[in-house]
C-alpha positions in Angstrom: -6.7 11.7 -18.3 -10.5 11.0 -18.4 -11.2 8.2 -15.9 -13.9 6.6 -18.0 -11.6 6.2 -21.0 -8.5 5.1 -19.1 -9.3 1.5 -18.4 -10.6 0.7 -21.9 -7.4 2.3 -23.3 -5.2 0.2 -21.0 -7.0 -3.0 -22.0 -6.8 -2.2 -25.7 -3.1 -1.3 -25.4 -2.4 -4.6 -23.6 -4.3 -6.6 -26.2 -2.5 -4.9 -29.1 1.0 -5.2 -27.6 3.4 -7.9 -28.8 3.8 -10.6 -26.1 7.6 -10.3 -26.4 7.4 -7.1 -24.4 7.2 -8.9 -21.1 7.9 -6.0 -18.8 5.4 -3.7 -20.6 2.7 -6.4 -20.4 3.4 -6.8 -16.6 3.3 -3.1 -16.0 0.0 -2.8 -18.0 -1.5 -5.7 -16.0 -0.5 -4.1 -12.7 -2.0 -0.7 -13.8 -5.2 -2.4 -14.8 -5.5 -4.2 -11.5 -4.7 -1.0 -9.6 -7.3 0.9 -11.5 -10.0 -1.8 -11.1 -9.5 -1.5 -7.3 -8.1 -4.9 -6.6 -8.5 -5.5 -2.9 -5.4 -7.8 -2.6 -1.9 -6.7 -1.9 1.1 -8.4 -3.5 1.7 -10.4 -0.3 -1.8 -11.8 -0.5 -3.3 -9.8 2.4 -6.6 -8.0 2.0 -6.4 -4.2 2.5 -7.6 -3.2 5.9 -9.6 -0.1 6.4 -10.2 1.6 9.7 -13.7 2.2 10.8 -13.7 5.9 11.6 -17.4 6.1 12.3 -17.4 4.0 15.5 -16.0 5.2 18.7 -13.8 2.1 19.3 -10.3 2.5 20.6 -7.7 1.9 18.0 -4.3 0.5 18.9 -1.5 2.0 16.8 2.1 0.8 16.9 5.3 1.6 15.2 8.7 0.1 15.4 11.6 2.7 15.6 15.2 1.7 15.2 17.8 4.0 16.7 21.4 3.7 15.7 23.2 3.3 19.0 26.6 4.2 17.6 25.4 7.6 16.6 23.2 8.2 19.6 24.7 6.3 22.6 22.7 8.3 25.2 19.4 7.2 23.9 18.3 4.2 25.9 15.3 2.1 25.1 12.3 2.8 27.4 9.2 0.7 27.9 6.6 1.1 25.1 4.9 4.4 24.9 1.5 4.3 26.7 -1.4 6.3 25.3 -2.8 9.0 27.5 -6.3 8.8 28.7 -8.6 11.6 27.5 
């Protein structure tokens, strides 16, 4: 769909829709917010972007859950340390 026409069509559809269609109104409002590039997430946090131009070190972390009943030989180790380049 043409990006220039999409937002006005969404707004017109939301305005013409009967307010009794609560779920449709909510979905249209979410789509309008998403298309307008709203910077807030549902939990209220601002989206964070990584600065890929600078040469700063970036700390990445991920939590991994291992089912110990299925894999009893896997023992938790200390956190994985990044290698130096």
